[in-house]
MARTOR-492602 format. One record per atom (N, C-alpha, C): atom name; z, y, x. Coordinates in Angstrom, 1 decimal. Each point is the difference from the previous one (the first is absolute). Layout:
<rs>
("CA" (Z Y X))
...
</rs>
This chain:
<rs>
("N" (120.3 32.8 169.4))
("CA" (0.2 1.3 -0.9))
("C" (1.5 0.3 0.4))
("N" (0.2 1.4 0.1))
("CA" (1.3 0.6 0.1))
("C" (0.6 0.4 -1.1))
("N" (1.1 0.6 -0.2))
("CA" (0.9 0.6 -0.8))
("C" (-0.5 1.4 -0.6))
("N" (-0.3 0.2 -1.5))
("CA" (-0.6 1.1 -0.4))
("C" (1.4 0.8 -0.6))
("N" (0.1 1.5 0.3))
("CA" (0.9 0.7 -0.5))
("C" (-0.6 1.2 -0.5))
("N" (0.6 0.7 -1.4))
("CA" (-0.4 1.0 -0.5))
("C" (1.0 1.2 0.0))
("N" (-0.5 1.1 0.4))
("CA" (0.9 1.2 -0.2))
("C" (-0.3 0.9 -0.9))
("N" (0.9 0.5 -0.9))
("CA" (-0.7 1.0 -1.2))
("C" (0.7 1.4 0.7))
("N" (-1.1 0.7 0.1))
("CA" (0.2 1.2 0.7))
("C" (0.1 1.3 -1.0))
("N" (-0.7 0.1 -1.0))
("CA" (-0.1 0.9 -1.0))
("C" (-0.5 -0.3 -1.4))
("N" (0.6 0.6 -1.0))
("CA" (-0.4 -0.3 -1.5))
("C" (-0.2 1.0 -0.7))
("N" (-1.1 0.2 -0.8))
("CA" (-0.4 1.2 -0.6))
("C" (0.1 -0.5 -1.6))
("N" (1.3 0.2 -0.7))
("CA" (-0.3 -0.3 -1.5))
("C" (-0.8 0.5 -0.7))
("N" (-0.6 1.3 0.2))
("CA" (-0.7 0.6 -0.9))
("C" (-1.6 -0.3 0.1))
("N" (-0.3 -0.3 1.3))
("CA" (-1.4 -0.5 0.2))
("C" (0.0 -1.5 0.2))
("N" (1.1 -0.8 -0.4))
("CA" (-0.2 -1.4 0.2))
("C" (-0.4 -0.5 1.0))
("N" (0.4 0.3 1.4))
("CA" (-0.6 -0.1 1.0))
("C" (1.3 -0.2 1.1))
("N" (-0.2 -0.6 1.3))
("CA" (0.9 -0.5 0.8))
("C" (-0.7 -0.3 1.5))
("N" (0.8 0.4 0.8))
("CA" (-0.3 -0.4 1.3))
("C" (1.0 -1.2 0.7))
("N" (-0.8 -1.1 0.6))
("CA" (0.4 -1.2 0.5))
("C" (-0.3 0.2 1.6))
("N" (0.8 -0.7 1.0))
("CA" (-0.3 -0.4 1.3))
("C" (0.2 -1.5 -0.1))
("N" (-1.2 -0.5 0.7))
("CA" (-0.2 -1.5 -0.3))
("C" (0.2 -0.5 1.6))
("N" (1.0 -0.8 0.2))
("CA" (0.3 -0.3 1.5))
("C" (-0.3 -1.8 0.3))
("N" (-1.1 0.0 0.6))
("CA" (-0.5 -1.4 0.1))
("C" (-0.8 -0.2 1.5))
("N" (0.2 -1.0 0.5))
("CA" (-0.4 -0.5 1.5))
("C" (0.5 1.3 0.9))
("N" (1.2 0.3 -0.1))
("CA" (0.6 1.3 0.9))
("C" (-0.7 1.2 -0.2))
("N" (-0.7 0.1 -1.2))
("CA" (-0.6 1.4 -0.1))
("C" (0.4 0.7 -1.1))
("N" (0.2 1.4 -0.2))
("CA" (0.4 0.6 -1.1))
("C" (-1.4 0.6 -0.5))
("N" (-0.3 -0.1 -1.4))
("CA" (-1.1 0.6 -0.5))
("C" (0.4 0.6 -1.4))
("N" (-0.1 1.4 0.2))
("CA" (0.2 0.9 -1.0))
("C" (-1.2 -0.3 -1.4))
("N" (0.7 0.0 -1.4))
("CA" (-1.0 0.0 -1.0))
("C" (0.4 1.1 -0.9))
("N" (-0.5 1.2 0.3))
("CA" (0.6 1.2 -0.8))
("C" (-0.8 0.0 -1.2))
("N" (0.8 0.7 -0.9))
("CA" (-0.5 0.4 -1.5))
("C" (-0.7 -0.9 -0.7))
("N" (0.7 -1.1 -0.3))
("CA" (-0.8 -1.2 -0.7))
("C" (0.5 0.0 -1.4))
("N" (-0.8 -0.3 -0.8))
("CA" (0.0 -0.1 -1.4))
("C" (0.6 -1.3 -0.5))
("N" (0.7 0.1 -1.2))
("CA" (0.3 -1.3 -0.7))
("C" (-1.1 -0.9 -0.2))
("N" (0.2 -1.5 0.1))
("CA" (-0.9 -0.9 -0.2))
("C" (-1.2 0.0 0.9))
("N" (0.3 0.8 1.1))
("CA" (-1.0 0.1 1.0))
("C" (0.2 -1.1 1.2))
("N" (-1.0 -1.0 0.1))
("CA" (0.3 -0.9 1.2))
("C" (0.2 0.4 1.2))
("N" (0.7 -0.1 1.2))
("CA" (0.2 0.4 1.0))
("C" (-0.3 -1.6 0.9))
("N" (-0.9 0.2 0.7))
("CA" (-0.6 -1.3 0.6))
("C" (0.1 0.1 1.7))
("N" (0.6 -0.9 0.6))
("CA" (-0.1 0.0 1.3))
("C" (0.1 -1.4 0.6))
("N" (-0.5 -0.2 1.3))
("CA" (0.0 -1.3 0.7))
("C" (1.1 0.1 1.0))
("N" (0.8 -1.4 0.1))
("CA" (1.0 -0.1 0.8))
("C" (-0.1 -1.6 0.5))
("N" (0.4 -0.1 1.2))
("CA" (0.2 -1.3 0.6))
("C" (-0.8 -0.3 1.2))
("N" (0.4 -1.0 0.5))
("CA" (-0.9 -0.3 1.3))
("C" (-1.4 -0.7 -0.5))
("N" (-0.2 -0.6 -1.0))
("CA" (-1.4 -0.2 -0.6))
("C" (0.1 0.7 -1.5))
("N" (-0.7 1.2 0.1))
("CA" (0.5 1.3 -0.9))
("C" (-0.3 -0.8 -1.5))
("N" (0.8 0.4 -0.6))
("CA" (0.0 -0.5 -1.7))
("C" (0.6 1.4 -0.7))
("N" (-0.7 0.1 -1.1))
("CA" (0.0 1.1 -1.0))
("C" (1.1 -0.1 -0.6))
("N" (0.7 1.1 -0.1))
("CA" (1.2 0.1 -0.9))
("C" (-0.3 1.3 -1.0))
("N" (0.7 0.0 -1.2))
("CA" (-0.4 1.2 -0.6))
("C" (1.6 0.2 -0.8))
("N" (0.2 1.6 0.0))
("CA" (1.0 0.5 -0.5))
("C" (-0.3 0.7 -1.3))
("N" (0.7 -0.3 -1.2))
("CA" (-0.4 0.9 -1.1))
("C" (1.3 0.3 -0.8))
("N" (0.0 1.5 -0.1))
("CA" (1.1 0.6 -0.6))
("C" (-0.2 0.1 -1.6))
("N" (0.9 -0.5 -0.9))
("CA" (-0.1 0.2 -1.5))
("C" (0.4 1.0 -0.3))
("N" (1.3 0.5 0.4))
("CA" (0.9 1.1 -0.7))
("C" (0.7 0.7 1.1))
("N" (0.3 1.2 -0.5))
("CA" (0.8 0.9 0.9))
("C" (1.4 0.1 -0.9))
("N" (0.9 -0.5 0.4))
("CA" (1.4 -0.2 -0.6))
("C" (0.7 1.3 0.2))
("N" (-0.1 0.8 1.0))
("CA" (0.8 1.3 0.1))
("C" (-0.5 0.6 1.3))
("N" (0.8 1.1 0.6))
("CA" (-0.6 0.6 1.0))
("C" (-0.3 -0.7 1.5))
("N" (1.1 -1.2 -0.1))
("CA" (0.1 -0.7 1.2))
("C" (-0.1 -1.8 -0.2))
("N" (-0.7 -0.2 -1.0))
("CA" (-0.1 -1.3 -0.5))
("C" (-1.5 -0.3 -0.5))
("N" (-0.8 -0.9 0.3))
("CA" (-1.1 -0.6 -0.4))
("C" (0.0 -1.5 -0.2))
("N" (-0.8 -0.6 -0.9))
("CA" (-0.1 -1.5 -0.4))
("C" (-1.4 -0.3 0.2))
("N" (0.0 -1.3 0.5))
("CA" (-1.5 -0.5 -0.2))
("C" (0.1 -1.4 0.8))
("N" (-1.0 -0.4 0.7))
("CA" (-0.1 -1.4 0.5))
("C" (-1.0 0.1 1.4))
("N" (0.5 -1.1 0.7))
("CA" (-0.8 -0.2 1.3))
("C" (-0.8 -1.4 -0.3))
("N" (-1.3 0.1 0.1))
("CA" (-1.0 -1.0 -0.2))
("C" (0.0 -0.8 1.5))
("N" (0.6 -1.2 0.2))
("CA" (-0.4 -0.5 1.4))
("C" (-1.2 -1.2 -0.1))
("N" (-0.2 -0.5 1.2))
("CA" (-0.9 -1.0 0.1))
("C" (0.6 -1.2 0.0))
("N" (-0.5 -1.2 -0.6))
("CA" (0.7 -1.2 0.0))
("C" (0.5 -0.5 1.3))
("N" (-0.8 0.4 1.2))
("CA" (0.4 -0.5 1.1))
("C" (0.9 0.9 0.8))
("N" (0.7 0.9 -0.6))
("CA" (1.0 0.9 0.3))
("C" (1.3 -0.7 0.2))
("N" (0.6 0.2 1.0))
("CA" (1.5 -0.8 0.4))
("C" (0.9 0.5 -1.1))
("N" (1.0 -0.9 0.1))
("CA" (1.2 0.3 -1.0))
("C" (1.0 0.7 0.8))
("N" (0.7 1.0 -0.6))
("CA" (1.2 0.8 1.1))
("C" (1.0 -1.2 -0.1))
("N" (0.8 0.2 1.2))
("CA" (1.2 -1.0 0.5))
("C" (0.9 0.3 -1.1))
("N" (0.9 -1.0 -0.3))
("CA" (1.2 0.2 -0.8))
("C" (1.2 -0.4 0.5))
("N" (1.1 0.5 -0.3))
("CA" (1.3 -0.2 0.7))
("C" (0.4 -1.3 -0.6))
("N" (0.6 -0.7 0.7))
("CA" (0.6 -1.4 -0.8))
("C" (1.6 0.3 0.4))
</rs>
């Protein structure tokens, strides 16, 4: 499995929606006009595993918060020692 990156493109605070770009497996996949608490599911990795992003809150015009659910077999990112 590779690294997953998320890029926030647009936030609409009036409609409680946002647009993300998910970068996984050297591909960019746009996820336009998503609502709060709407799961964004995608597969990533050599042996495809299901990942899920859920945004719980829109904090401002350029900030959202939520979580990324990863499979138990997902690798941990390297740390700097």
